[in-house]
N, C-alpha and C positions, 0 to 999 in steps of 0.2 A: 554450317550454318551455327548450330549453337558454340561452335568454339570462336567464330568471328563476333556473335555477342559476348562470350564472354572475354574474348581479347578487346573489346569496347569497352566493356565494364572495368578491367584491369588499366586501359590506358586513360580512363577518365576521372575525375572527382565526383562520379555519380553517387557513390555510397555514402560519401559524405554528407551530399546534400540529402540524401534520403534518411540519413541518422538525424542531421538538424532538423528535418522536415518533422520525422517522427515527434520528436521532443517538443518541437513548436508546437505542434498541433496536440499533443499531450498534454501542453503549460493551457493551453485554449479550454480543452477538455476538461482538467482539472477545475477550472472556476465555474462550470456547469454542475459537476458531478458535487463538488462543494455545496452548491444552491440547493440542488435537488435531496443529497443526504444529510447535509447537516444544516444550510439555511443560514442566509448571512444576518437573521435578527437574532441568532446565539449570539453573536458578537456584543450585544447589549447586556446579554443574560450571564456571559462569562467571558473576561477578556483575555485569560489564557488561550481561548481556542485561536487566537492569531499565532499562536505558535506553531501549529502543525500545518493552520491554512498558508501564513508566509512560509514555513520550511519547505512547502513543498514548491511554492514558487521559486525559491532560492534553488532547490536541488536542480528543477528543471533547466534554469538560466545555467548552473553549472555544468549540467548535460550537454548543451547545448553547445556552450563555448569546448568543452572535453570533446564533442562530436567534429567541431570544425577543427581541432588540432590534431586529433588521434589520425592514426594510418591504421587499415586493418591489417591487424595479424596473421600469421601464417595458421592454415586449416587445425593444425594440433593444439595449439596455443589458444585460440578461440574456442575451442570443445571443450578445455580446463577452465576458461572463463563462463562459459554459458551454463557448466555443471557447478560452478559456484553460484551462478543467478537462481539457480533452480531448488539448490541446499536451501539458500535463503528464505526463499519461499516457501518451500517447505516448513522451516521452523515459524515463519510467520504463521501459517496454516495453524500448525499444532498450538502456536500460541494462544491463539484468537479461540480455538476451541477450548483450552482450556480455563480461558479467562471467561467466557462466556458460561462453560459447564460451573464454576464456580459461583459466580453471581447469580446466575438462574436460581439456584436454591444455594440458598445461605445459611451454613447450620451454625445455629447457635440454642443448645438446650434441643432444640426442634427445627424443623426447616421451614423457611419464610420463603415465599414465592414473590418477588419483587415486581407491584402492579403499576407503579407510578408512569406516567408518561414520560418521563424523561428518563426512566429507567426500561421503557421502550425503545425510545431513540436510541439509548446505548446497546441495547440488545440489536438493534439494526445496523448499527453502526457496523459493531463487531462481526456480526454475519455477514455482511458486506465486504467488509475487508479479508474475511475466510473465502468468501467466493471468488474474489478476484486473485487472491494468491493462489488459489488452486486453479480454477479454470480459467484465469487470465496468463498464469506464468506454466506452470506444471504438464499440463497437455503438451506434448510433442507435436505441433502441425507439422512439420517435415523435416527433413534431416538433407537440407542443401550440400549438392558436393561442391555447386560451383563457386569461383572466388567472390568472397564478400557477401552471399547470401546468409551466412551461416551469424555473422556480424548483425546483419539486418534484422535476424529472428530474433538474437539477444536483446536490440534496441527496443524491437516491440514488446517482448517479455519486460524490460524493465519497466515501462511505464505502467501497466497494472501492478506492476511490486511496489512501485511506488505512492500507486495510491493506496494499496493495502495499506502501507506503513503509517500515512499520514490519516488516514481514515480511521486506521486503530487508536492513533495519539488523540484524535479528536474524542472519540469513543472511551477513552480513559479520562478526559479531562470532561466529558459529559458526566461519566460515573461519579467523580469525585465532587462535582457539583451539586450532584441529587443528594450525595453522604453529607454536604455541609448543609444545604438545603433544609433536609427532613431530617436530620440527629438519625443516621441508618444505624441498623444494629452490628453494623461493623465498627462502628466508632462506640468506646465506650463514652457514657453519659456521665458518669460519675456520680450518680445516685442510684446506680444499681447494687443491689446486691449479691454476692456470688452465692448460688446454692449448690451445697454438693450433695 
């Protein structure tokens, strides 16, 4: 029975439709994720936020096209590609943690905790990016041995990875907005004297 199912999968374009469907659903969910985490009202405050938002849409469209054109690689090749996705997710996770630690406590003579609403928004986005890269990509759900399912798992894990990247980009833009708006201690104001 399992061999018949496996042959049916191998002889059809089912995995192409699954991969395409994953990215189409991921694109639709991206619009809701953005609304929930960043909010469309932020476009009025900071136009640079169009870059991560539209960047996410473009990358999802590219993945949809590539999923339609791609063939399922051999199992050994897919294991290597899968490892690449997990390695990049681990890098994003470490990057977001480093950024969060740096920003939460900014050292300039003495520690200053950021308390502005926009800074809270920034930290919310950074930690969401971290959680998506760690919880969405790094856990090994299952190791499928049947043809095509490891590729499907890679596509499933690519979606939260893309979310984490573009949410991290949005977080950086929100933080830069906060720096410009509030003359943050990270930017020299020009009228401060250096005390040694």
